[in-house]
N, C-alpha and C positions, 0 to 999 in steps of 0.2 A: 239547675246544676245538680240538685240532689237526685233527680230522675236519671240524668246522665251518669252519675256516679254509681247508682244501683245497676244500670245496664252494664257498665264497664265491669263492675264487680261480678255479675253473673257470668259474663264472658270469661273472665279470668278464672272463675271457679271451675268452668267446664274444660279449661285448657290444661293439658298434662304438663306444660312447661311452667316452671316456677315463675310466679308473677314478677319477682325482682329481676328476672332475666332481661327485661326490656331496658333496664339501666345498664347492665353489663354489656349488652349488645351495642348500645349507643357509645359506651366507653371504648369498645373495640373499633368502632367506626370513626372515632373522634379525630385522628390525624387527617383523614380524608375530608371530614367536615370542616376542619380548620383551614385546610388548603383551598377548599372551594368557597370559603366564606359563608358556610351554611350552618354554623354552630347554633345560633339562636333559633333559627327556623326548625332545626332538628329537635331541639329541646322542647319547644312549644308544641310540637306535633305529638309528644309522648302522652299516652293516657295517664290518668291519675290512678296510681296504685298506692294505697295507704300503707304505712309502715307499722301496722298493728300486728299482734300475734296471729290474727286470722290469715294473714298473707305472708308474713316474714317470720319464720321460726327463729328461735334464739340462736341456733348454730349458724345462721346466715347474717346475723346482725353486723359483724365486723365487715363482711363483704358489702353489705348494703350501705353502711355509713361511709365506706371508702368510695364506692361508686357514686353515690349521691353527692358526697362532698366534692369530688372532682368535677362533677357536672355543674354544681353550683359555682365552683371557683372559675371554671372556664367560661361560664355564662357571664359572671361578673367581670372577668378579664376582657371578654369581647365587648361588653357594654362600655367599659372604661377606655379600652384601647381598640377603637373600631377602625383604625387605619388612617384617621385624620391626623391625630397626634399634633394638633396645633398648627397645621399648615393649611387648613381649610377655613375660608372666611365664613361661609354659610353652610355648615355641615347638615346633612339630611340624616337625622337620627332614626334608628329602627324603632318602630312602635308595634310591639306584639299585641295581637288581639286575643288575649287570654287573661285569666284571673291570676293575680300576683300574690305572693306570700307576705305582703307588707304587715299583716296583723300578727305575724309569728315572731317578731323581734327584728331589731335593726340589722342583724346578720342576713336576713332573708328579704329585705326591702328590695324591690325590683327584680326578684327571682320568680319565675313562673311557679305557680302553686303546684303543678304536677310533679315537681321535684322538691319544692320548698317544704310542703307538708310532710311527705314521708321522711325527708331528711331531719326535720324537727322531731318527728315521732321516734325514729330509730336512735337518734342521739339521746333522747330521754331514756329510752329503754336500756341503752348501753351505759347509763350513769353520767352522761355529759349534760351539764346544766344548760349549756347553749351549744348549738351546732358548730363544730369546728373540726378541721383536719389536723392531726398531729404529725410529728416528724416520722414516727414509726408506722403510721398508717401508710405513708407513701414509700418508705424505705424498707418495710417488712412485708405487709400484706400484698403490696403491689408488685412483689417479686415472685417468680416461679423458679423452683430449684430444678435444674435439668437432671441431675443424677444424685439422688439422696444417699447413695452408697459411697460417693466420693467425699470422704470425711476428713482427709488430711490436707492441711492442718485444721481446717474447719469447713463446714458444709457450704456456708454462704459466700463463697468466693466469687469474684467478678466473672470469671470464665465459666462458672457453674450456675449462672442465673440468667433469666430473661425477664424483661419488664412485662408485667401482665397487661396494663392499660396505659401505654404512652398517650400523652395528650397532643403534643405537637408532632411527634414522630421524628424529631430531630435527634441526631446522635448525641448532641449536647445534653439534652434532657435525659436520654437513656443512660449515657455514661455517668452523668452526675448522680442520678438516682441509684444506679448499680454501685457506684463508688461509695455512696453513703451507706448502702446496705452492707457492702463488704466491710466497711469500717466498723459498723455495729457488730457484724458477725465475727469479726476478728477477736472480739471479747467474749465469744461464746462460752469458753471454758473458765472465764474469770470468776463468775459467781460461784461455780463449783469449788474452785480453789479457795475462795474466801470462806465459804462455809466449812471446808475442811480445816482451814486455819483456826476458825473459831472452835471447832470441835476439839482440836489438839490443845488449845488454850484451856478449854473446859476440863480436859483430862490431864493438863500440865505435861503433855508429851512434847518435850523440847525437840527431839530429833524429827518427829513427825511434822511439827510446826516448821522446822527449818526446811524440810523437803518441800512442803506446800508453798512456803514463801518464795523459794527459788523457782518453783513452777509458776507462781503468779508473776514474778519478775520477768521470766522468759516470755510469758504471754504478752505483757505490757511492752517489752522490747520489740516484739514482732509486729505489734499493731501499727506503728507508723508506716509499715510497708503497704498497708491498705490504701494510704493516700496516693500511692503511685497509680492507682486505678483511675484517678482523675488527673488528666495530663493536659497542659496547655501547649503541647507541641503538635503542630498540624500533621506530623508524620506518625503520630501514635495510634492511628486507626480508630478502633472502637473506643479507645480511652480519651480521645480528643474532646476537650471542653473549651471552645472559644468563649472568651469572656463576654463578647457582645451578644452571643446567643443565650448565655446564662442570665443576662438581664431579663430576657423574656420569661424564662422559667421563674425567676425571682418575683416578677410582677404577678404571675399566675398563682404562685403559692402564698401570696400575701394574705393576712387574715381577712375574713369577711367583714369584720368590724373592729373598732378599737378595743372592745372589751374581750375579744377572742385571744386566747394564748397564741403566740407566734409559732409557726412551724420552724423552730430554731434548732441549730446544731447542739444547743445546750441540753436538748432532750436525749442526746446520746447516752445509752446505758453506762458506758465507762465513766462519764463525768459524774453521774448521779451515784453510782455504786462506789467508785473510788473515793469520792469526797466523804462518804459515810465511813468507809474503811479506815481512812486516815484521820477521822474525827475532826473534820473541818469545822471551825467555830466562827470564823469571820466571813461575812457576806456583804461588806460595805461597798464594794466596787459595783459599777453598773451591771456587769455580767453576773456578779454574785447575787445581786437582788433579782435579776431576771431569772437566774437559776432556781432560786427559792420560789419565785412566782410560778415557774413552769412545773416545779415538783408538786405543787399543790393541785395541779390539774391532772396528775397521773392517776391511773386506776388504783383503787384502794388496795388491791393485793400487791401492786408494785410498791406503794408507799409503806405498807407493812413490812415488806422484805427489806427495804432500805433502812427503816427504823430499827429492825432487828440487828442489822450490821452496825448501825451507828451507836446503839445504846447498850449492847450486850457483848461481853467478852472482847473488849477492845484489844486488838493486837499491838498497836503502838505502846499502850500503857503497860501491857504484860512484858514486852521486850525491854522497856525502860526499867521496870522493876527487877527483871531477871539479871540484866547487865551482861548477858552473854555477848562477847564481841562479834561472834559470827552472825547472830541474829540482828545485832545493831547494824552491821555492815550490809546485810541483805536488805533490811528495812530501808537503809539509806539508798540502796540501789533501786528499790521499788519506788521511792519518792522521786528519784531522778528519772526513772523510766516513765513515770506518769506525768509529772508536772515540771520536769526539768527543761532546760533550754534545748537539749538534744532529744528529749523524750517525746511522749505522745502529744502533750499540750504545746510544747515548743514547735514541733513539726506542724501541728494543726494551725498554729498561729502564723507561721510562714506561708503555709498553703493558702490560707484565707487572705493574707496580705497580697499575694501575687494575683489571685483571681479577682479580688475585690478592687484592686488598683485598675485592672483592665476594665472591669465592669463599670466602675465609677466613671472612668473616662469615656465610656460609651453609653452612659445614660442612667446607671443605677447609683443612687446617692446614699443608700443605707441598706442594712440587712433587715430581714423580717422582724427581728427582735429590736429594731431601732438602734442597733449598735452603729455608731458613726454619725447618728443624727445630730448630736450636740455640736459637731464641728462646724465652724462658721466659714472656713476658707475653702470649702468644697472638696477637700481631700479626705473623704470618708475613710479610706483605707488606713490612713495614718492614725485617725482617731480610734478606729476599731483595734488597730495594733496596740495602741496605748492602753485601751481597756482590757485587752487580753493580758497585757503585762501586769496590770494591777491585780487581776484575778489570779495570775500565776503566783505573784508575791504573797497574796493572802494565803495560798496553800503552802508555800515554802516557809514562811516566817516562823510557824510554830516549831519547826525543826532546825532552821538555819539562823534564827534571830532576825533582827531588823535588817532589811535589805535596802540599801540606799541607791543602788544602781538598777538599771533595767536588765531583765534576763538576758537579752542579746548582748549586753556589754560584758557578760561573764565569759563568753566564748573566747578561748585562747588566753585565759588568765588563770591565776592561781586558784580562783574559785572552783575550777573544774577538778582540782586535785584534792580529793576528800579522804584519802587513805594514806597510811604510813607503811613504808616498806624498807627493805635493805637489800643490798647486792649480795647474792650468794656466790656467784662465780662468773668468770669471763673465760670463754673457751674458743679455740680455733674452729673454724668451719671450712677452711680450705688449707692449702699448703703454702700460703704466703707467709714468709718468715716475719714480716713486719706486723702481721695481724691487723691489716687495715680494715678487715671486717671481722667482727667477733659476735658470738652468741652470748648475750648477757642474760643471766638468770636472776630474777628478783623474787623475794620471798612473799607469799600471799597467805601464810598461815594466820588464821584467826582474823582475817580482814573481811570475810564475807563476800569477796569479789568473785564474780562469775564472768565469763566472756565467751564469745562465739567466733567462728571463723570470719575473718575480715575485720575483727575488732582492733582497736588502737589503744595504746597506753600513753597517757600524758605523764611526763616526768618533769618535776621541778629540779633543774640541775643546780649543783653547788659549784661556785667558782673555785678554781684550784687554789691551794694555799700559796703557790708562787705568785699568782695574780693578786691575791689579797695582800701579800707582803709588799708588792710594788706600791700599791695605793697607800698602805699603812706607813711605809717608809717615807714616801713623798709628802704625806700630810702630817707626819709626826704622830701617828696614832698607834705606834707599836706598843706603847705602854697602856693604851686605853681600850684594848680589845674587849674587855669585859665591862666597860663603862656603859651605863644605860643611856639611851639616846631619846631626845624629845622627838616624837614622830609626827609626821603630817597625816593628812586624811587617808592617803593611799596605804602607807605603812601601818596606820591604825587598823584599817580593814584587814590587812594581812595578819596582823597580830590576833585580831578577833577570829579570823579564819583558822589560824594555827591552834588557838584554844579550842575551837569547835571540833577540829579533827582529833585533837588529843583528849577531848571531852573534859577539859579543865577550864579554868579562867584564862583570859587572854594574858600571855606572858609579856614581860617587859623586854623589849628588843635591845640588844647591845650592839656595839660597833662591829663585833665579829658577825652578828646576824646580818647586818646591813651589807658587809663586804662579801659574805658567803652567798647571800640570797639576792643581792642586787644586780643590776645590769652593769657589767664592766666592759663587755666587748660584744660586737665590734663598736667602733666609734661612730655614732650617728651625728647628724648635723645638729640636732637638738642638744646632745651632750657636749659637743664642741662649743656651741654658743653659750651654754651655761658656764663653762670654764672661762671662756672669753670675757663674759660679763663680770664674773667674780674677780678676774684679774685686771679689770678695767682696761682691756685691750693693750696690755703691756707686754704680752709674750709673743715674740716673733714665731715661735714654734706653733702656737695655736693659730696665728694668722696664716701660717703656711698650710696648716691642715684645712683651714676654712677656704683656702684658695683652690682646693681640689676640684676636679671636674666630675668625680664619681663618688657617690655615697652608697653605703657606708664605707668608712675608711678601714682598711685592714690593720687593726691594732686594737689595743685595749686602753681603758682609762688609765691604768698604771703606766703604760708606755707614754701616754700623753703627759701625765703629771711628772714623770721622771725626767722627760725632756724639757718641760716648761719650767721646772723649778730652777734649772741652771741659767735661764735667761730672763728671770723675773726679779725685780727688786725685792729683797727679803721683807722690807716693810709692807709692801703691797701684798705679798704672799701671806704673811702672818695676819694681816687684817682680813684678808679674804677667808682664810681657814683658821679662824680663832678657836683655840683649844679650851678656852674658858666657857662656862655655861653649858647648855644642853646639847651642843653640836647639832643644832637644828639644820644648819647648812648642809650637813652630810646627807640627810634623807631627801633634801631638795635636789642635791646634785645626782644622787644615785637612785633611780626608780627601782621598783620591784621587778625582778626578772620574770619573763614569761615562760611557761612550760614548753617543752619540746615533745612532739607527738611521734610515736613509732608504731609501726604495724606489729601486731602480735604474731609470733612465729610458731605457735604450737596450739594443739587442740587437746583438751583434757577430757577424759571420760568420768572424772570424779564429780560428785555433786558440788563440792567446793574445791577448785584447783588449789594445790599447795604451792605452785610456783608458776611463773610466766616467763617465756623466752622472748627476747628481742634480738633481731639481727641488725647490728649497728655498724654502719660504715663510718669511719672516722673522717670528718670533713677537715681537710688541711688547706692552709693558705700561706702565702708568703707575706711576712711582715712588711709593712709600708716602709719605703726607703727613708722617709723622714725620721723614723725611729731606728731602723736597722743599719742605716748608712750603707757601706759597701758589703756588708755581710749578707749571706743568704740564710735567713732565719725562717724556719717552717713552724707554724703554730697550728693548733687544733681548735676546732669549733668548741663552743662552750658546752653544749649538750653532748655531742658525740665524744668530745675529749674527756668529759666526766665519766661517761659510761664505758668508753673504750679508749683509755689513755695510751700514749706511746709506751712501747715496751722498754725504752731506754730509761724511763723513770719508774719509780715504784708505783704500783697500783694505788689509785686514790683510796684513802681510808676515810670512812665516815665515823665520826665520834658517836658514842652511844646516845648523847643528848641531842644529836642532830638528826632530824627526821628527813627522809627522802619522801616527799609528797608525790603521790601518784593518783591518777584517775583513769577510769575506763570509759570508752565511748564505742558505740556501734554505728558506723556510718551507714546511712540509708542507701547510699549509692555504690556500695561495694560489699555485696553479700552473695553467698552461693545460692543457686536457685532452689526453690522448694522441691521441684521435681528432680529426683535423683537420677532419672533417666536422661536428663538434658545434657548434651555434650558441653564441656567447659574447655576453654582455650586460655592459657595464661601467657602473657607477653611480659618479660621482665628484663631489666638491665642491671647487672651487678647485684647490689643489696636489695633491689626491687623484688627479689625472690622471696623476701620476708613473709608477706601475707599468704603467699601461695603454699607455703609449707603447712599452714593451718588448714588451707583448703583441701590439699590432698590427704592430710591426716584424717580430716573429718569425712571426706567422701569415700576414701579407700580403706577405712578401718575394717578390721576383721569382722566377718559375718554381716557386713552391711555395704558390700561393694556396690558402687554405682553402675547402672547399666549403660550410662552414657560414656562417651570417650572423654578422657582427660589428657590434654596435650599441653606441654610446656615448651615455649620458645624463649630461649635464654641467650642474651648477649652479654659477654664479659670481655675484659681486656685480654686475659691470658689463662692458660690452664691452671696456673697457681691460684687464681681467684675464682675457680669454679666451686661454689658453695654447696655443701651437703651432697657431695658426689656419691659417697657410699650409700646413703639413704635413698637417693634417686635411683641408683643402679639396682637396688633391691626391688623397688616398685617396677622398674623396667623389666627385670628378669621374671617377675611374677605376672607380667602381661597386663598390669593395671594402669600403666602410665607410659605415654610417648614423650621422649625428651629430644629436642632438636637444639643444637648449640651453634653459636657464631662467636669466634674469637677475633677481636679486632687488631690484636698485636701479637699474634702467635700463629705459627704454621702447624702446630701439633693439634689437628682437629679431632673431633669426635662425631661420628655419624650414627644415627639411630638405624638399626637393622631390624626390620619387622619380623623376618623369618626366625632369626636366632634370638630375638627379643633381648638385644644387648646394645651397648654403646661401643662401636668399633673405632680403634685408632686409625687415623688417616691423615697423611700430609695434604695440606690444602692452603691456598693463599689466605691471608687475613681477610676478614669480611665483617660487615656490620649486620645488625639484626634485620634491616630492611632487605638486604640481599637474601638472607635466609627466608624471609617471608615470601619474596619473589619466587624462590625455589619451590616453596610449598604453596604457591598461589592457588592452585585448583582446589586443594582441600580447604584453605582458609576462606576463600570466597564463598564456597558452599556453606560454610558454617556462619558466615556473616549474614547471608541472605535469610529472610524470614521464611517460614514454611509456606505462607501464602504466595511468596515469590518463587517457590519451588526449591528453596534451600533447606538446610537442616535446622535453622533457628537456634544456633548455638549461643552460649553465653561467653562473651569475650571480656577479658580483664587486662588492663595495662597498668603496670606499676614501675615507676622509675622517675628519673629526672625529666625536666622539660625536653632535653635533647633526646632522650629515649622515646618520649611521647611523640616528638616530631618524626623520628626515624620510623617508628612503628606505624604511625598514621600514613606516612608517605608510602611505605611498603604495602599496606593493606589497600590503599586507593589504587595503586598500580596493579595489584593482584586482581581486584574486582574489574578494573578496566580491561585487563588482558584476557580474563576468563568469562566475565558475565555481562559486560555492558559494551555499548558502542561509543560511548563518550565519557569524559571525566565528569560531566554534569550528572549523568545517569549513575555513575559510580558513587558520587557524593550523595545522591538520593538514597541509594541502597544503604550506604553507611549511616546516614542520618536517621533512617528508619530503625536501624538497630539501636541507635542511641535513644530514639523516642520510645521504643518498646522496652527500654531499660535492660537490654541484653548486652550492651556495650558499656563498661564501667571503668572509671579512671581512679587511680590513686597516684597523683603526681606530687612528688615532694620537692621542696625548694633546695636547690644548691645555692649557697650564698653567691650572689652575682650583683656587683654594683651596677646601677643604672646611670647612664650618662646624663649630666645636667647641663651640657653646653649645646644642646640642640636648639634650633629656632623655636620660639614659643608659638602656640596655636591660639589665635584670638577667638573670642566667643562667637564671632560671626562665621568663622570657618567651621567651628564645631557645629553650629546650628544648621549648616547646610548638609551635614552628613547624617541624614535620617533614614536613608535606604528604602524609601517608600516607592521608588521607581526601579524598574528592571535595570540591573547592573549597578545600582547605587550601593554605597558603603554605609555601614552603621558605626558611628563613633559614640563613645560615652566618655564622660569626664568623671574621675573619682579622686578626690582629695588632691587636686592640682595636677594630675596626670591624665593624659588622653589615650584611649585605647580603641583600636579598630577591631570590633568584636564580630564582624560579619561572618568570618569563617567559623567562629566558635558558636554562633547562634544555634545551629542545629544540634550541637552537643550539650547545650546547657541543660543540666538536670531539672531545673525549674521550668523548662519549656521556653520556646522562642518568644512568646508574646510579651513577657515581662521585660525582656531586653529591648524589644521593639518599642514598647511604650515609654522607654527612657532614652531613646536614641536622640542624639543632637543636643543634650543638655547635661548639666552637672547633676549626676544622680548620687552624690555622696550620701545624702540622707537616707535614700532607699538602700544603698549599699550597707550603711551602718545598721539600719533596722533589720536587715536580713542576716546580720552577724557575719558578713563577709570580710569586714575590715581586719579582724584578728584571725582569719582563717588562713593558715599557711598554704593550703592547697590552692585556694583562690589566688593568693598572692603569687604563687609559682606560675600559674597559668597566665595571669595578667602580664607578667614580664614578656611573654611571647608576643603579645598583641600591642605592646607599648609603641606609640608613635610620636610622643613628645609631651612637653609640659604645657599646661594651660596658662595663657597669658594672665598674669595677676592684674588686679585692679590698679589702674594708674594712680600714682601718688600725686594728688592735687594739693600741694603744700599751701596751706593757708587759704584754700578755696573750697569751703564747704558747699558752695553753690554747685560747682562742678561735680563734686562727689555725690551730692544728692541727685543731680540730673543723671549721672551715670547709673546709680542704683535703680532709678525709675525706668530708665530705658532698658537696662539689662533685664528687669522684671518683665517689661512688655515684650522683649524679644523671646523670653522663655514662654510667655503665653502663646505667642504666634507659633512656636515650634511644637508645644504640647497640643495645641488645637489641630495642627496639621497631622501630627502623629496619631492622635486619638481617632482620626477619621480614616486611617489607613486600614483598620482591621476589616471593615466591611467593603472597602473600596472595590476590590477585585471580584468579590462575590456578586455585588450589584451590577458591575460592568460585565458579568458573565464571562470573565477571562479565566480559563483554566489551562491554557496552552503555553503560558510563559515558562521559560526554563528556570526562572528564579523560584525555588520552592518556598521561600519566605513570603512571596507575594501571591502565590497561586490561591484562588478561591477554594475554600474547604469543601464546598458542595454546591450543586446546582440549586439555587434558591428560587428559580423561576418556574420550575415544573416539578410535579410529583405524580407518579403513575401516568405520565404522558398528558397531564392536564395542567393548565396554567395555575400556578400556585398563588392564588390571591391571598391566602392566609399568611404566607411566609414572605414571598418575594415582594409583593406590593407593600405589605406592612413594613418590611425591613427598609425598603427604599424611603417610605414616608418617615419612619423613625429616624433614619439617617439624615434626611433633608431637614426635618424639624429640629434635630439636635444642632445642626449647623446654623440654621436661620435664627434659632432662638438662643440655645446655649452658647454655640461657638461665636456668633456675632455679638452676644452680650459680653463675652470675654474680650473680644477684639475691639469692639466699638463702644463698650460700655464705660463703667466708672473709671477703669484704669486709663483708658485713652483720654477721657475727659479730664482726669486729674493731670495728665501729661500736658494737654493743651493749655489748661489754666496756668500751670506752673511755668511753661515756656513763654506764654503770653505775658505773664507778670515779670518774668526775667527780662524779656525783651523790652518791656515798657519801662523798667527801672534801670536798665543798663545805660551807661553814658554813651551817647552816639550823636553824631552830627547830622544824621539823616532823619529828619522829622516828618518826612512825607511818606514814609513806608506804611502801607496798609496791611494789616494782619489778615491772613487767609481765613475764610469762613469755614473752618474744618467741621465744626459741629453742625452747622447749617447744611453743609454738603451731605453729611451722613443722614441727617433728618430728612432731607429731600429725597435721598436715595431710598430710604426705608418706606416712605409714603408715596413714592412715585407709582404711576400706572403699571410700570414694569414689575415693581415689587408686589403690588396687589395681584397681578396676573400670575406670578410664580407661586403665590400662596393659595390659589384656588385649586380645588380638588381636580385631579386628572383621573378620568375614568380608566379603570384597568382593562383596556381593550388593546386591539392591535396597535403597535407602536410604542407601548409603554416601556418595553425592555430597551429599545433604542433610545427613547427619551431619558430613561434612568441612567444609561451608560454615559450619554453626552452630558447630562446634568452633573454627574459625579466628576467627570473630567473637568468641567468648569469649576466645580467646587475646589478641587485640588489645585487647579491653576491659580485660583484666587488666593488660596492659603499660601501657595508657593510665592506668589508675587508679594504678598504682605510680609512674608518672612524675608524676602530679598530686600525690601525697603527697610525693614527693621535692622537687618545686617548692615546696610549702608549707614544707618544712623549710629550703630554701635562702632563702626570703624572711624566715625568722625572724632570720637574721643581720643583715639590713638593718633589721629592726624593733627590734632591741636599742637602736639609737641614740635611739629616741623614748620610751624607758621611764623618763625622768626621771633622778633622782640615785641610783638604787639602787647599792649597793656592787658591787664586782667579783664577790665570791663569790655575792651574790644573783642577779646577772645570769647567772652561770655555772650556778647551780642551776636558774633558770627555763628557760634554753636547753636544758640537758640533759634536764629533765623533758619539755619540749615535743617534743624530738627522739625521746625514747623512746616517747612517745605515738604519734608518727607512725610509728615502726617497728612498733609493735604493730598499728596499723591496716593496715600493709602485710602483716604476717604473717596477720592475720585475713582479708584479701582472698584470700590463697592458699587458706585453708580454704573460703571461699565459691566460689572458682573450681573446686576439685575437686568440690564438691557439685553445682554446676551442670553440669559436664562429665559427671559420672557419669549424670545424668538424660538426657543426649542419646544414650546408647549405643543402637545398633540393637537389641540384645537387652537385655531388662530382667528377668532372673531374680530370683525372690524371694530376698533375702539372709537372711531369717529368717522365722519363722512369724508374727510380729506386728510388721510394720514401723512401724506407728503408735506403739506403745508405745516402740520403740527411739528414734524421733525425739523423743518427749516427754522421754525420759530425757536425751537430748543437750541439749535446750532447758533443762531444769531445771538441769543441771550448769552451763551457761553463764550462766544468770541468777544462780546462787549465787556463782560466782567473779567476776562482773562483766563477763566477756568478751562476753556477749551484747549489751552496749550500746556496744561499742567503735566500731562503724561507724554508730551512730544519732546521734551528736553530733559536731559539728566541733571539732577541737582548736583552742584559743585560747591564744596565748602569754601566760603569766602566770597562767592559771587552774588550778584543781585538776583532776587527771585524773579522768575519769569511770569509769575501769576499776579504780581502787585504793581500795576501801572500807577504812575504818579497821579495825584488828585487832579491836577490841571492839564493832564495829558489829553490832547485832542485825538479822538478816534479817527483814523484816516481811511477806514474801510467804508466804502459806499455800498451798503447792502442792497439798495434798490438797483444800482448798476450791476451788482453781482447777479441779482435775480434776473434782470433783463437779459444780461449776456448769457446766463445759463439757459434761459428760455429760447433765446435766438439760436444758441448752439444746438439745443435739442431739436428745434424746428428744422435747422439746416440738415442735420443727419437724418431726420425723418423723411 
């Protein structure tokens, strides 16, 4: 060995090529080696080049450690994941004939010495005590910058990078790594801003510090956009990261040993630097401890820089000591932008949740940093989400106090409003004399608030004094307005929040505070039920309200109480609303109001804007006839009525001691493009013009005109409601903006004339915005299409109500169909690609619209069948008791299509809550469009805990069957090599069976075996494992203990059937390795089809079982024990059918094998023996008859029943028949 090393050394000394080039060359070849299944052979063939100074200079150390680390990682990956993945009975392991690096540490055990030794050597020279790859090794050095001069807003953008050495060559790997690099690079200017802040603190330069803190805040606010570069939408092209392929990358990047630091996202520079900047002290959470651990593994110069930020010239301490409200406001904005629910950490948390949920369901159970590992129910994404929550609260609590709720629960609550303001003015924006739309200006002096185009302002409205007076008069509280109230937990949180915003102690809340800041309108079902319970069902008015078919009811709590007090016994009323004591019932009756969110309508060039403009359309509704009687009473919405009240009443005044709480947010999915040359198209309806005013003010400001076109398509009712007409005319006349209008109730039209650059008066029939879009179809369709499709790749924005959204989308689809595509399906593909590329963005606001509650309910079994995994199928989800058909929305979902698909067919309320959708008004608005009905509630089994327990067990098993089926849909069409389906949600993302015109052993075959292994092991464990066993035992016990006259019934051998199926010759045959030769693709396609058919059949049986619970109610007056006996018998029959389907599945799958060796000398006789046995024990007929609730089972013959089948006669007749035909 020593002689060979010396010979190799002399050859390398004579070679002009750098010795380490052999490692980088193999890294460049690696995707092809993986595809051909030649990774280990290629590594073993490398000569030994030592990593000493004689061969590897210091300047090449980083390159060497990255190349060698990747080679060691892929070798270990191939060794552990060699294509068998648990489906091979007798695997043939690869045995390399070379020296291994076992003596160099546990990290290099089983790694060929030709890469293990130099990797160990260069790691030591680089200061790493053990060989390991870091996160920045892969996301920084492994990237090449295309254009170093393209620096705006930072160099390392996704579109300005290429991956140096991809391992698998899949776009998932490339997109994920480039996305990680983009996220790190987005903080490129952060350290510089922090250093400048410290310098200004050192010099006590307040204005300089303010300027740099605003700069840091803007950097942090821009960073979440980098997460868009990792997209789970199949139409997103180079940015597409399917979760099931991310599993493979996760396994590759796993540490070489348990003592190695994980290649974790916690090594992101923003996490490390910003924690030091904010002076984080608490690291008790799982991720906190992991972060400290990873920080210790950083290079010494990095650790020194972080320590300098952490221990010298603390910015938070200086701001606190100085007490400047501007600095305090900006610091609060920095905290929110970094670790807030809508900030960098919150966005990262949601992104990880979505990808990890898909990855977990397709085989990855934890992250490299072991986040999610402690979870015992197999839902690693929920555990990781919880750990992120704990880490976020550790960062927030030093500035916000003790946080008792999860960060996602703050969305849409008063917690988001952290600043105080006051209304400066309300101005007309059109010629409507009623001022139905007004520009409301709020004061931002000394708040430290900054905002960007597309930003939103959350406002905590105050109830009008009129509504407060109604409640006070009905409850007798007129003389108690300043009386302190004993608060509950929610109001206590609000009090503490109010003190935090005022930077004082928590104030004592009074009756006036509850009435002004509580929820009084509209009347929700929960609010009406509270009054109903308090009045002990004695009010006919409340009963009449509860009988409504639509919720919420158009009215206020004051209206309800004013009407109820007249028909309620005074004694009951006084007992319910007792005025003695602490009035604790008042805070239980009236919850804290939620903020209303409005688009910001101006752009400021100031460092700290002095004011903010909102364009507020007053929401008006007719008072419910229960309260209005025969009168026609028009009321205003709470938020819009507060900001833009009727002119007939005096403008709402806010007392000096009453704060208007506001908060600023910057939505990720509604921002102007970074590229100012990109064309922008704005579609607005009425007050939906609000955010676009900030867009055009920012893009068309003097000396910074955008090179791209700016086009506004505006639909309004009449000329009198044309907002900002004079301002728009000025932009049109300057040639900066095109404006096209549609008036739906006015013949006085305005037409944009390109030659004169003016809006020309013209009589025309009334029309809606979709007709306007059709008229401009050629231009719009070109802007929708991406540049790769030959279009202009424009950025399109829609703002308005759900009706406006429907009209715009209909018009655009028709325009694309008429000008660019041959079918509506192709038009949808073009449109969905624009959504996937984040060039089509929505800001849909909610117009109060009651939802009907008298529609037929949807049972769980019907929901479970709508998973959309087949062409033409629909995707339904259930959220908090409502069912929605989200098939058409799937392609538009900002979070990608896969996370919706992974929750199809089940109640996904928990996921909905975790992603902060529950309190998101935009999500609520869109969901009303896709509402199909209410989910059937759990039946009320009065006094029957056995029925309730069985229901819960069976519902849980049904969910398992649906989730197992859905989890296997992601790779289904890729393995089946189906790319020609019209359904874009089902189409395979890429051809996994070939690469460079060669059979892709490394990807296609391994993906198939991974898929099949996950079903045979993980999927079958879920379907036929402990959950099913527990069901069998519970049903058998129920049947055995239930009173019944039939004592001769034999229980089906369900568990025995499953055990025999799993150990049968057919099952063994399916688990044997299939050589990757001719026929494997056809075999894989047919196998996957059988897999899906089995899962569909199991789901169908489980749905039948679920329906049995509803059918019990129609079974007449049978006794409780009889019903329980009937139900248990039926469910056992169903489980037996499920077990029998497993036997059939294995038999069919065994017949599909590429090789069909003879299992015995006489297969026909063996098959006949099997059939005879099944006929005798009755199991042969299990799947030949439908199970019917209340009928005798077909599979349980009586004990003394005589078998009337003469098998010998059957055999003789069969032989005679065959001989006759022969």
